[in-house]
DSSP file (Angstrom, degrees, kcal/mol; ACC not computed):
  #  RESIDUE AA STRUCTURE BP1 BP2  ACC     N-H-->O    O-->H-N    N-H-->O    O-->H-N    TCO  KAPPA ALPHA  PHI   PSI    X-CA   Y-CA   Z-CA
    1    1 A M              0   0    0      0, 0.0     2,-0.3     0, 0.0    27,-0.1   0.000 360.0 360.0 360.0 131.0   -2.5    2.3    7.8
    2    2 A S        -     0   0    0     25,-0.3    27,-2.2    27,-0.0     2,-0.7  -0.850 360.0-103.3-127.5 165.2   -5.5    2.3   10.0
    3    3 A I  E     +a   29   0A   0     -2,-0.3    27,-0.2     1,-0.2     3,-0.1  -0.819  41.8 173.8 -90.7 121.0   -8.9    4.0   10.0
    4    4 A Q  E     +     0   0A   0     25,-1.8     2,-0.3    -2,-0.7    -1,-0.2   0.862  55.1   9.2 -91.6 -50.3   -8.6    6.7   12.8
    5    5 A D  E     -a   30   0A   0     24,-0.8    26,-2.4     2,-0.0     2,-0.4  -0.953  51.8-149.8-139.8 146.5  -11.7    8.8   12.7
    6    6 A T  E     -a   31   0A   0     -2,-0.3     2,-0.3    24,-0.2    26,-0.2  -0.991  24.5-174.3-119.2 134.4  -15.1    8.9   11.0
    7    7 A Y  E     -a   32   0A   0     24,-3.1    26,-2.7    -2,-0.4     2,-0.1  -0.864  25.4-107.8-125.9 156.0  -16.7   12.3   10.4
    8    8 A T  E  >  -a   33   0A   0     -2,-0.3     4,-2.4    24,-0.2     5,-0.2  -0.348  32.5-113.4 -70.3 160.4  -20.0   13.5    9.1
    9    9 A Y  H  > S+     0   0    0     24,-0.6     4,-2.9     2,-0.2     5,-0.2   0.914 117.6  52.1 -59.6 -42.2  -20.4   15.0    5.7
   10   10 A N  H  > S+     0   0    0      1,-0.2     4,-1.7     2,-0.2    -1,-0.2   0.901 110.9  48.0 -63.1 -44.5  -21.1   18.4    7.0
   11   11 A Y  H  > S+     0   0    0      2,-0.2     4,-2.1     1,-0.2    -1,-0.2   0.900 113.8  46.9 -60.0 -46.4  -18.0   18.3    9.3
   12   12 A A  H  < S+     0   0    0     -4,-2.4     4,-0.5     1,-0.2    -2,-0.2   0.885 109.3  53.9 -67.1 -39.0  -15.8   17.2    6.4
   13   13 A H  H  < S+     0   0    0     -4,-2.9     3,-0.4     1,-0.2    -1,-0.2   0.887 114.6  40.5 -63.2 -35.4  -17.2   19.8    4.1
   14   14 A T  H  < S+     0   0    0     -4,-1.7    -1,-0.2     1,-0.2    -2,-0.2   0.810 126.5  34.3 -78.8 -32.8  -16.4   22.6    6.6
   15   15 A H  S >X S+     0   0    0     -4,-2.1     4,-2.4    -5,-0.2     3,-0.5   0.003  73.7 128.2-116.5  27.5  -13.0   21.2    7.6
   16   16 A L  H 3> S+     0   0    0     -4,-0.5     4,-2.5    -3,-0.4     5,-0.2   0.845  74.3  53.6 -55.2 -38.8  -11.7   19.5    4.4
   17   17 A D  H 3> S+     0   0    0      1,-0.2     4,-2.2     2,-0.2    -1,-0.3   0.902 110.8  46.9 -67.7 -38.8   -8.4   21.3    4.6
   18   18 A Q  H <> S+     0   0    0     -3,-0.5     4,-2.0     2,-0.2    -2,-0.2   0.862 112.3  49.3 -68.2 -38.0   -7.8   20.1    8.1
   19   19 A L  H  X S+     0   0    0     -4,-2.4     4,-2.6     2,-0.2    -2,-0.2   0.908 109.2  52.1 -69.9 -38.9   -8.8   16.6    7.3
   20   20 A C  H  X S+     0   0    0     -4,-2.5     4,-2.7    -5,-0.2     5,-0.3   0.936 111.2  48.7 -58.0 -47.8   -6.5   16.5    4.2
   21   21 A D  H  X S+     0   0    0     -4,-2.2     4,-3.3     1,-0.2     5,-0.3   0.903 110.3  51.0 -59.6 -38.5   -3.7   17.7    6.5
   22   22 A Q  H  X S+     0   0    0     -4,-2.0     4,-1.8     1,-0.2     6,-0.4   0.889 110.2  49.4 -62.1 -41.9   -4.5   15.0    9.0
   23   23 A V  H  X>S+     0   0    0     -4,-2.6     4,-1.2     2,-0.2     5,-1.1   0.931 117.4  39.2 -64.8 -45.9   -4.5   12.3    6.4
   24   24 A L  H  <5S+     0   0    0     -4,-2.7     3,-0.3     2,-0.2    -2,-0.2   0.946 117.5  48.5 -75.1 -47.4   -1.1   13.3    4.9
   25   25 A D  H  <5S+     0   0    0     -4,-3.3    -3,-0.2    -5,-0.3    -2,-0.2   0.907 123.8  29.9 -59.7 -42.6    0.6   14.2    8.2
   26   26 A N  H  <5S-     0   0    0     -4,-1.8    -1,-0.2    -5,-0.3    -2,-0.2   0.490  96.8-129.8 -96.2  -7.6   -0.4   11.0   10.0
   27   27 A Q  T  <5 +     0   0    0     -4,-1.2   -25,-0.3    -3,-0.3     2,-0.2   0.929  64.9 135.8  59.3  45.5   -0.6    8.7    6.9
   28   28 A E      < -     0   0    0     -5,-1.1     2,-0.4    -6,-0.4    -1,-0.2  -0.726  57.8-111.4-121.9 172.1   -4.1    7.6    8.2
   29   29 A V  E     -a    3   0A   0    -27,-2.2   -25,-1.8    -2,-0.2   -24,-0.8  -0.850  23.5-163.0-102.5 140.3   -7.4    7.0    6.7
   30   30 A V  E     -aB   5  42A   0     12,-1.7    12,-3.4    -2,-0.4     2,-0.4  -0.989   9.5-151.8-121.0 130.2  -10.4    9.3    7.4
   31   31 A V  E     -aB   6  41A   0    -26,-2.4   -24,-3.1    -2,-0.4     2,-0.5  -0.861   3.4-158.1-107.7 140.1  -13.9    8.1    6.7
   32   32 A I  E     -aB   7  40A   0      8,-3.6     8,-2.0    -2,-0.4     2,-0.6  -0.965  17.4-133.9-118.5 123.3  -16.7   10.3    5.9
   33   33 A N  E     -aB   8  39A   0    -26,-2.7     2,-0.6    -2,-0.5   -24,-0.6  -0.711  24.9-166.5 -74.5 118.3  -20.4    9.2    6.3
   34   34 A Y  E >>  - B   0  38A   0      4,-2.9     4,-1.0    -2,-0.6     3,-0.6  -0.831  41.9 -85.4-115.6  83.0  -21.9   10.4    2.9
   35   35 A S  G >4 S-     0   0    0     -2,-0.6     3,-0.9     1,-0.2    -1,-0.3   0.089  81.2 -38.3  51.3-156.4  -25.7   10.2    3.4
   36   36 A S  G 34 S+     0   0    0      1,-0.2    -1,-0.2    -3,-0.1     3,-0.1   0.597 127.0  76.5 -78.0  -9.2  -27.6    7.1    2.9
   37   37 A K  G <4 S-     0   0    0     -3,-0.6     2,-0.3     1,-0.2    -1,-0.2   0.752 105.9-105.3 -74.8 -16.6  -25.5    6.1    0.0
   38   38 A G  E <<  -B   34   0A   0     -4,-1.0    -4,-2.9    -3,-0.9     2,-0.3  -0.955  41.6 -48.2 137.4-156.3  -22.6    5.0    2.2
   39   39 A K  E     -B   33   0A   0     -2,-0.3     2,-0.3    -6,-0.2    -6,-0.2  -0.820  35.5-161.0-118.8 157.0  -19.2    6.1    3.3
   40   40 A V  E     -B   32   0A   0     -8,-2.0    -8,-3.6    -2,-0.3     2,-0.4  -0.930  13.0-140.1-134.1 161.2  -16.1    7.4    1.5
   41   41 A A  E     -B   31   0A   0     -2,-0.3     2,-0.6   -10,-0.2   -10,-0.2  -0.948   4.3-146.5-128.4 141.2  -12.5    7.5    2.6
   42   42 A L  E     +B   30   0A   0    -12,-3.4   -12,-1.7    -2,-0.4    -2,-0.0  -0.933  31.4 163.6-101.2 121.0   -9.8    9.9    2.3
   43   43 A I        -     0   0    0     -2,-0.6   -14,-0.1   -14,-0.2   -19,-0.1  -0.939  46.2 -85.9-132.9 159.6   -6.4    8.3    2.0
   44   44 A P    >>  -     0   0    0      0, 0.0     4,-2.0     0, 0.0     3,-0.7  -0.367  35.9-127.7 -60.9 140.5   -3.0    9.5    0.9
   45   45 A A  H 3> S+     0   0    0      1,-0.2     4,-2.4     2,-0.2     5,-0.2   0.866 109.8  58.6 -57.1 -34.8   -2.6    9.1   -2.9
   46   46 A S  H 3> S+     0   0    0      1,-0.2     4,-2.1     2,-0.2    -1,-0.2   0.897 105.4  48.6 -65.2 -33.3    0.6    7.3   -2.3
   47   47 A E  H <> S+     0   0    0     -3,-0.7     4,-2.8     2,-0.2    -2,-0.2   0.927 109.2  53.1 -64.9 -44.6   -1.2    4.6   -0.3
   48   48 A L  H  X S+     0   0    0     -4,-2.0     4,-1.9     1,-0.2    -2,-0.2   0.855 110.1  46.6 -60.5 -38.3   -3.8    4.3   -2.9
   49   49 A E  H  X S+     0   0    0     -4,-2.4     4,-2.3     2,-0.2    -1,-0.2   0.881 110.8  53.8 -70.7 -37.1   -1.1    3.7   -5.6
   50   50 A S  H  X S+     0   0    0     -4,-2.1     4,-2.1    -5,-0.2    -2,-0.2   0.936 109.9  46.7 -62.7 -45.1    0.5    1.2   -3.4
   51   51 A L  H  X S+     0   0    0     -4,-2.8     4,-2.1     2,-0.2    -1,-0.2   0.877 112.6  50.5 -61.2 -40.2   -2.8   -0.7   -2.9
   52   52 A R  H  X S+     0   0    0     -4,-1.9     4,-2.3    -5,-0.2    -1,-0.2   0.913 110.4  49.4 -68.7 -40.4   -3.4   -0.6   -6.7
   53   53 A E  H  X S+     0   0    0     -4,-2.3     4,-2.5     2,-0.2    -2,-0.2   0.868 110.1  49.9 -63.2 -39.8    0.0   -1.9   -7.4
   54   54 A T  H  X S+     0   0    0     -4,-2.1     4,-2.2     2,-0.2    -1,-0.2   0.905 111.7  49.1 -69.2 -42.1   -0.4   -4.8   -4.9
   55   55 A V  H  X S+     0   0    0     -4,-2.1     4,-0.8     1,-0.2    -2,-0.2   0.941 111.3  50.0 -61.7 -46.4   -3.8   -5.7   -6.5
   56   56 A Y  H >X S+     0   0    0     -4,-2.3     3,-0.6     1,-0.2     4,-0.5   0.929 112.6  47.0 -57.0 -50.4   -2.1   -5.6  -10.0
   57   57 A L  H 3< S+     0   0    0     -4,-2.5     3,-0.4     1,-0.3    -1,-0.2   0.849 117.5  41.4 -65.4 -36.2    0.8   -7.9   -8.8
   58   58 A L  H 3< S+     0   0    0     -4,-2.2    -1,-0.3     1,-0.2    -2,-0.2   0.447  91.0  90.2 -91.2  -1.8   -1.4  -10.4   -7.1
   59   59 A G  H << S+     0   0    0     -4,-0.8     2,-0.5    -3,-0.6    -1,-0.2   0.830  79.2  66.2 -63.7 -34.5   -4.0  -10.3   -9.9
   60   60 A S  S  X S-     0   0    0     -4,-0.5     4,-2.9    -3,-0.4     5,-0.2  -0.816  76.8-144.9 -90.9 128.0   -2.3  -13.1  -11.7
   61   61 A A  H  > S+     0   0    0     -2,-0.5     4,-2.1     1,-0.2    -1,-0.2   0.880 100.1  49.3 -56.1 -41.7   -2.3  -16.5  -10.0
   62   62 A N  H  > S+     0   0    0      2,-0.2     4,-2.3     1,-0.2    -1,-0.2   0.895 113.0  45.1 -65.5 -40.8    1.2  -17.3  -11.3
   63   63 A N  H  > S+     0   0    0      2,-0.2     4,-2.5     1,-0.2    -2,-0.2   0.900 112.0  52.7 -72.8 -41.0    2.7  -14.1  -10.3
   64   64 A A  H  X S+     0   0    0     -4,-2.9     4,-2.4     2,-0.2    -2,-0.2   0.912 110.4  48.3 -58.9 -42.0    1.0  -14.3   -6.8
   65   65 A T  H  X S+     0   0    0     -4,-2.1     4,-2.4    -5,-0.2    -2,-0.2   0.945 112.9  48.4 -61.5 -48.9    2.5  -17.9   -6.4
   66   66 A R  H  X S+     0   0    0     -4,-2.3     4,-1.9     1,-0.2    -2,-0.2   0.872 113.6  47.0 -63.5 -36.9    6.0  -16.6   -7.4
   67   67 A L  H  X S+     0   0    0     -4,-2.5     4,-2.2     2,-0.2    -1,-0.2   0.933 112.4  47.5 -72.4 -42.5    5.8  -13.6   -5.1
   68   68 A F  H  X S+     0   0    0     -4,-2.4     4,-2.3     2,-0.2    -2,-0.2   0.861 112.7  50.9 -66.8 -38.2    4.6  -15.6   -2.1
   69   69 A A  H  X S+     0   0    0     -4,-2.4     4,-2.5     2,-0.2    -1,-0.2   0.916 111.0  47.6 -61.4 -43.1    7.3  -18.2   -2.7
   70   70 A A  H  X S+     0   0    0     -4,-1.9     4,-2.3     2,-0.2    -2,-0.2   0.866 111.7  50.0 -70.4 -34.9    9.9  -15.7   -2.8
   71   71 A L  H  X S+     0   0    0     -4,-2.2     4,-1.9     2,-0.2    -1,-0.2   0.884 111.0  50.0 -60.8 -44.8    8.6  -14.0    0.3
   72   72 A E  H  X S+     0   0    0     -4,-2.3     4,-0.7     2,-0.2    -2,-0.2   0.947 111.2  49.5 -60.5 -50.5    8.6  -17.4    2.1
   73   73 A K  H ><>S+     0   0    0     -4,-2.5     3,-0.7     1,-0.2     5,-0.6   0.880 111.3  49.3 -53.7 -45.4   12.2  -18.0    0.9
   74   74 A A  H ><5S+     0   0    0     -4,-2.3     3,-0.6     1,-0.2    -1,-0.2   0.820 111.3  47.2 -70.2 -28.8   13.2  -14.6    2.2
   75   75 A N  H 3<5S+     0   0    0     -4,-1.9    -1,-0.2     1,-0.2    -2,-0.2   0.543  94.9  77.8 -83.9  -7.3   11.7  -15.0    5.6
   76   76 A S  T <<5S-     0   0    0     -3,-0.7    -1,-0.2    -4,-0.7    -2,-0.2   0.639  91.7-138.7 -79.9 -11.7   13.2  -18.6    6.0
   77   77 A N  T < 5S+     0   0    0     -3,-0.6    -3,-0.1    -4,-0.3    -2,-0.1   0.738  73.6 113.0  64.0  20.2   16.7  -17.0    6.8
   78   78 A T      < +     0   0    0     -5,-0.6     2,-0.2     2,-0.1    -1,-0.1   0.485  46.4 105.4-102.6  -5.5   18.4  -19.6    4.6
   79   79 A L        -     0   0    0     -6,-0.3     3,-0.0    -5,-0.1    -5,-0.0  -0.527  63.3-142.2 -73.8 136.3   19.6  -17.0    2.0
   80   80 A K        -     0   0    0     -2,-0.2    -2,-0.1     1,-0.1    -1,-0.0  -0.826  27.8-100.7 -96.5 143.2   23.2  -16.1    2.0
   81   81 A P        -     0   0    0      0, 0.0     2,-0.3     0, 0.0    -1,-0.1  -0.238  40.5-161.2 -55.8 145.6   24.2  -12.5    1.3
   82   82 A Q        -     0   0    0     -3,-0.0     2,-0.2     4,-0.0    -3,-0.0  -0.925  15.4-120.2-130.6 155.8   25.4  -11.7   -2.2
   83   83 A T     >  -     0   0    0     -2,-0.3     4,-2.4     1,-0.1     5,-0.2  -0.489  35.6-105.2 -85.3 166.1   27.4   -8.9   -3.7
   84   84 A I  H  > S+     0   0    0      1,-0.2     4,-2.9     2,-0.2     5,-0.2   0.891 122.1  53.4 -53.6 -44.0   25.9   -6.8   -6.4
   85   85 A S  H  > S+     0   0    0      1,-0.2     4,-2.4     2,-0.2    -1,-0.2   0.908 108.8  48.5 -65.8 -39.6   28.2   -8.7   -8.9
   86   86 A E  H  > S+     0   0    0      2,-0.2     4,-2.6     1,-0.2    -1,-0.2   0.912 113.3  45.8 -63.7 -41.1   26.9  -12.0   -7.8
   87   87 A L  H  X S+     0   0    0     -4,-2.4     4,-2.2     2,-0.2     6,-0.2   0.914 111.8  52.6 -67.0 -44.9   23.2  -11.0   -8.0
   88   88 A R  H  <>S+     0   0    0     -4,-2.9     5,-3.2    -5,-0.2     4,-0.4   0.939 113.7  44.7 -59.2 -43.4   23.8   -9.3  -11.5
   89   89 A E  H ><5S+     0   0    0     -4,-2.4     3,-1.2     1,-0.2    -2,-0.2   0.913 109.2  53.7 -71.1 -38.0   25.3  -12.6  -12.7
   90   90 A E  H 3<5S+     0   0    0     -4,-2.6    -1,-0.2     1,-0.2    -2,-0.2   0.859 112.8  46.4 -60.0 -35.2   22.6  -14.7  -11.1
   91   91 A L  T 3<5S-     0   0    0     -4,-2.2    -1,-0.2     2,-0.2    -2,-0.2   0.389 121.8-105.9 -88.0   1.6   20.1  -12.6  -13.0
   92   92 A G  T < 5S+     0   0    0     -3,-1.2     2,-0.7    -4,-0.4    -3,-0.2   0.708  76.3 132.7  85.7  18.7   21.9  -12.7  -16.3
   93   93 A F      < -     0   0    0     -5,-3.2     2,-0.4    -6,-0.2    -1,-0.3  -0.914  34.8-170.5-102.7 110.8   23.3   -9.1  -16.3
   94   94 A Y              0   0    0     -2,-0.7    -9,-0.0    -3,-0.1    -5,-0.0  -0.840 360.0 360.0-106.4 145.2   26.9   -9.2  -17.2
   95   95 A D              0   0    0     -2,-0.4    -1,-0.1   -10,-0.1    -2,-0.0   0.379 360.0 360.0 -68.7 360.0   29.3   -6.1  -17.0
C-alpha cells in the first residue's frame, strides 16, 4: 500500500465520496492536508486492522522474536512439506 495522492481539505470535503471510492477500489492511501494542524490519511479499514494486528503481534519482544525466527525458517527453504495429519500431530492435536 502506497500513498498515491495528497489533496487539500476543501477538495476532500467536496469530493469525499470519490476519494473513498478511490481508496477502496485501489487499496491506496489518500492524504489530506488539514490546515496548520497537519495531515490526515484515508485508508481502507481492512488495512488499518491489519496494521493494528501487526503492531499487537510485534508488541511483545518474545513474540516478535518467535515470529521473526519462524519467518526466517520458512524463508530458508529447508522445511519439508507436511500433511495435515502430520501437522496436527506436531502441534499436539490428535484425531
